N, C-alpha and C positions, 0 to 999 in steps of 0.2 A: 744398042753400041754407048749410045749417049749416056742410058743411067746406069751399064756398067764403071766407065769412065769418068763419071762423079762421082762416085768409088769412090773410088782408087785415087781419084784428088782429097779427097776427106778424111785417107787414110791420111797422103802422106804429109794435109794438113797437122790431123792428131799425135803424128810420128814426129813434127818440126818443136811441136807445141812444148813432149812428155820433151823430147831430150829440150828442151827450152830453159822448162821447168829446175830440169834437171843437171845445169849445167848451172842458173842461175840461182845455187841456192846462195845460202846462208855466208858471208866473209868470214877466213878461220886465217885467212895469211893478219899476221902482228900488226898495231901501230906506228910500229915507224923500223925503217927501211933498212936498220941493220939487222935487229932478231931476224929469225930462221923463222921461216917461208917453206919448209917439208909439208905443212901438213902432221907437225906431230898431235896437233888440237892445244897447245899451250899454251897462253895469252902472253907477250915480252913488253915490257914497255909500258906506256901509260896508254892508257883507256881512251883520256880525252886531251889530246895533245897541243888541242886548238884552246881549249879555254883555260887562262889562267885562273887565282885566288878570287874568290868572287870579298870583292872589295867596295869599301861605304862612298859613295862622291857625292853628298847628297844631293838636295831638290832638286837642281840646275843639271847635273850631269844626264846625258842625250847615251849614252851609250846603256844597253843595254843590259849586257852581261856586268853589268855591275848595281846595288844597293841606297836609294833615291829616298827609303824614308826608316830603312833598319840598323839602324847601328848601335851593333853588343851590344858597345861597353857603357852609353849613353844612361844614365841615370834619368828617369822619369814615377816620379806623383811615387818618389819615396828610393825602387827599384834599377837593378839595370835590366833592362831591354830586354836583353835574354834569359831573364830568366822569366822577367815574366810570361814569356813565347814561349821556350822550351822546345822552341820547335824539330822537327824528329820528319826524317823521309822512309817515307814506305816503301816496304821490299817488291809485295807484289805489283805496286802499281807500275814501282820506277822501272824492276828492274823484268819485271816477266808478263806486263801489261804486254800487247800483243795487235792489241787494234783490230780485234775483230770485234767484230758482233752476229746476233741473228740475219741478218740480211748480207754479211760478203767474209771473206776470210781475210788475216790479219792481214796487216802491212807496215807492219816492220821489222824492221831488221837491221840490229846496230849489229856492226861489227865485228863484233866477239862472238858472235851468237853464231855452233855449229851445226845448228841443228837435231843436235839432240838433248835428253834429260837423262841426262849419265852422274853419275857423284862429281865426273871431272865438268860438266861443264857446269854446273853448283857451286864447284874453287868458284873459277874465272870470273863469272856474277859475283862470287863476293870480293872478289877486289877490287870488279871495277866498283861495286856499293858504295865499300869503303875510301878510294877514289875522289867519288862522289861526294862524299860528306862533307870530305875535308877540302875539296874546294868549294863548297858552299859553303863551309864556315860554318856547317855547326853541328852539336855534339852525341845526339840523339837519331835512332832507327826503331823500323816497329818489322815486324813480319809471321806470317803462318809457319806454321814449320811444314808444309809441303812445300811449299815455296820454296824455299831456301833449298833443301835437297829431294829425292825421288821417292815411291815411295821403291819398297821392293818389294818380293815376290811375296813375302811374309812380314810381319810384325817388327819377329824379332831382327829380319834384312833389311829390311827400312831404319830399325830406329839406328843401325850400325850407319847407314847413308846418317843419316842424321849428327850422330856424331862423331863423324867425320870431318861433316861444315863445318859444323860446327866448332873442333876445335879450332881449325883451320879457322875463323868469324870472332873466334877469343884473343886472337895473337894477333888481327890485324887489327880488331879496336884499343886494341892496349889499354891503356888507364885513362884516357883523358874522352872514353866515346861508347857506351852503352845505349839497352834497348829501355825504347821511351815504354813499351811491354813489345809482347810475345802472347802467340794464341794455340790456338789446334786449328785446322782450317777439318772444323765434319757436317761439311755440304757441298762438295764438287762427287766423292766418287759415292758410285751406282749402290755403295749399301749404308747409308743415310737419304736415301728416297725419302725413308721414311719419319726422318731426324734424325738425332743424336739421342742425347737425352730422353727425347719425351716420343721413340722409336715403341712401336708397342712387339717388337722383339728381342728379346732377351737376349741375345747373344750380338749386334749391334750395340745397345748400349753401354754392353761391356769391350767392344771392341772400342767403342766412345771414351771409357772409362779410362783405359791405358792408353787410348793416343792425347787423353786430356794428361794425364802423368804424366805420360815424358814430356811433354811439353812446358808440361809446371817448373818443370826438373831443370830443362834445356835454358828456360828465362830467367833460371836463380842460377844457372851458373854463368851466366853468359852480365850477372850484374840487375838486371832487368827493373827497373820501377812499380814495376802492372802487370796486370796479367788479366788479358781481358778472353770474354764468353761471345761473341757472339751467331746468336739462337740465326745464322742461315737455310736453318730449313726445321727451328722449333715451330711446328705451328700446326694446323691441319688447313686440306681443302676442300672436306665437307665431314658436319657436324651427324652426317645420318648411316657415318662407320667408324667416328671417333670419341672414344672415351675420355672426354676433356682433364677433366674434374681425379680422373687416374694419371693422368700425362703431364698435368698438372705437377702434381703427386709427385709422380719422380722427373720429375724437371727440378725443383726440392728440396729431394735426397742427391738430388746428383749433386749442386749446387755444396748442400754437405758436407757431401763428401770429399771435394777442391777444399772447401775450409781448412778439413783436418787434415787433410794430406800435407797444405802448405803449409799449415802450423808445424808438424810434423817433423819434416825437413827445414823449417827453421826460414822459410823464403816470405820474408815482411814487406814484401808488393804491394802494393794496394790489386784487389779483384773488382774489374768493370766489368758495366754487362754494358752490351750495346745497342741500345732500344731499334725497331726498325717495325714498319707495323705490316707493310705488306716485300711478292717477290720475295726466292720463287713464290713461298706458299700466300695461300688467300689473304689468309689473318694466319699471323708468328705473336707471338705470347709473347712475348714485349712491343708493344705494340710500341705505345712513348713515353716518354718518362715515369708519366700520371701510375698508363698502370704496372709499367715492374716494378714502383715506390711496392702502390697497396702488396704486389706482390710479396715482395720485401717483405712487407712488414707484416702480410696471412704466414708467412713458413720463420719469419723471428730472424731472419738478417740482415735488418736493417743495416746491422752494426758491422757488417761483416765487409759490402759489396757501394762499391759507388755508381756511379754512371757512365759510360762514353758515351757525352751525344754528337754525332755526326747532322750538322745546316740540311743535310739531303735528307737522308733522314726522314730530315723534321718535316719535310715540304709533304713529305707524302707521306704522313700521318695529317698533314690535312693545320701542320702550326708553321711557325714564321722559329726558323731558332733560334731570337730573344725569347721564344715562349717556354720550349724545353727547355732550354736552359737556365732560365730563371725556376721553373718546372723544381731544376736536380739541386740548383740553388740552397731552396725554399724548404727543399722537403733533406741540408744538409747533406746530398746525394751527387755534388763535382767536382767530377774526379780529374776528367781524359776530353777535348773536345775532336772532332774527325773534320778537321780543317775543307771543306769539301762545298760544294753546291749545285745545285741543277739546275734544268731550264722547264720554268715557267711554263713553257709551249715544249714540254717533253710531260707524258707519263709514268717516265721511269729514274732511275736514278745511277745519274748522267755524270758522278762526281767529278763533277767538272772543279777546277781551280778557282778559291774566291777573290772574285776582284772587283766586287760591287765594294766599295771606299763606308757607302751611309750602311748598311749590310758589316761589315767590320768595325764598322763605331757601336752596332749593337751590341756582337758579340764581345766587344772587352767595357764595353761599358757591366755586365755582367760575373766578365772576371774580375773586375777590379772589387766589387760591391766584392764576391766570395775574397780578396784577396790572396790572389793568385791562382794556381792550378797544382804546385809541390804537391806530394811525385809525378800527379798529371804534370801537359805540358800541350802540343797542339800537333800533332800529325797530319803526313798531308793525307792524305786517305783522296787521292786525286792522279787523276790519268791525263795524260797529255790526248787531244782529240786525233781520230782517226786520221782524218789526212796530213797530221804533225809527225814526218818520219825522220828527222834531224837530231841529234841527240844536242845540239844547241836547243834545239828545245826543252829538254830536258831538263835543263837549265835555269833558262824564259821563265816554265812555266814555275819554281818553284819561284825563287829571287820575284819572278809578280806578286807570289800568294803572301811569300816574310814580308813585303812592299806593305800589300793590303793589307794588314794585319795590325803592322807596325806604323801605318797610317789612319787605326781603328786607335790605335791611344794612344796618339798625341793626341787624337781631336778626342778623346774623352779628358784628355789636361787642359783645353782648352773649358768645354761644358766646366770642367772644375772651380776651376778661375774664376770661370766668369761668372760660374753664384744662379743666373736668373732661372735655367731649367727644376734644381734642383727649388730655390726660393717659390717654383709656377704649383710645383709638384709638393708640398708643406702648406703653402696659402688652402689647396683646396682638400685637405684633410684635417684643415687648422680647427673646427665645430672640435672636436677627438682628442681636440689638447685641452676641452675645458676640465671642470671638475665631476661631469656626469659624464664626460666622454671619458677619462679618467677609470671610474667603476664600471664602467660597459667593458673595457681593454682585461681589465682585471680580474677579469667576472660574478660577476657583484650587479647587474645591473636588470636584477631581475622584470615582471612582466607589469608587475602590480607600477614596478617605479616609474618605467619607465612609462606606463598608460598616465601615474598622475603627470608629471608631467611632458606629455602630449596634450594634457587637455590645459596646463599653465598655458603654454606654449600659442597657441591656439596653429594657424598651419602654414606649414615649413614655407621660406626662400630656398630656393634651390641656384645654388648660383652659377653661372658659362661652364664646362669642364674647358675652357681655353681651348681645346687641339691644337687647333690650326695657331697657335701660339706657340702653342709647344714643340711642333712642328716644323714653325717660322725658329726657334733657338736653336732647335739641333740642327738644322739649316747649317747654322755660322759657323757652327766647328768646323762642318769641314772642307 
């Protein structure tokens, strides 16, 4: 009898929980009280009614909804800050990020969400996106095709859904806002479990090509400045069942076809490859900047592509973000930066907003050496922490990331004005500023000549690298 009572009690608890889960779903009521709250699904009024347009208030401000360091029209090192930065909002993290992780359900419950992945809901998100962009004071955004519009039952229906949402985006962005870049999501759907351009299945390869074709068209239609290839599953789990050479050849043929189609439709945007070492595959073919540069060089694609460097991906590859950026720059391949960071105590891609001022300063050292990033920029491929669930947090996170990079730029200006760090580096290599050094750098220092000089000079004196002084001079600017 006791066992029966316990089962009845358990059943009642389950029913109560189910009822709560259904009735406590996402809010669908419009933002302002005067709007229709009949459940029609159409959002009226503002999405962020309590958030003002974010303004620059200077370093003394204590207002978390203001810029302390980012002053868009202020000139630093000969350019306006907005032209150095070219900030962009990532649609997928900002408006599709749910807070879910491998161990827990979604935690984000934005008021405008109705719990569906319908075209109508996609349009609502797009409206929220542009209100957010305008209040933040930036003029660029980034997207994956499947983040902004839902899959249909067929490829034709999927393309129709995308066209409908993109038409609204075109209207909402007007003449002042445009995509920094667009891309195709070739990693989430089960069809791409073996990759897209490197899948061993021909049908998947063709489907991926059709999806990228459409995504390039859409990016071009919206006035996008770049198009990104992120090979989330372009790699392998085991070489025992993989023909790596054939897969790499297929990937190259895929990219060649993309270049040809870009030119055919008159899209003048830059094609970018985003290196990532692992996660989800054991080994991805675009492991880091150097690996990707070598791939492009081997297949004769160096003049057609640049790199989109993500700082958190640099961490996963065992490098610093500064290293990856310098590697890309020195190969003439630095095109764009996904501004984020990872947690050194966590071994996966956590996509956190960059708030480390020293790291941001190192990033900006390379950007300044590169003369800027245009037509690329800084995309905030970063998401709120799982525990941050207020819409206000979306603004605070972006403001913090923008201010951090802006402060990094200001620090670089200090370093250049002071000149001590640059002079330390110059002195370290000054022996190569001699006649013999110049011959070596010109490719004329043959071994017989260098042997003669080594015997003439005797045992060389090796000076200190002054690393601690270099780090100290760097710290003075922070």
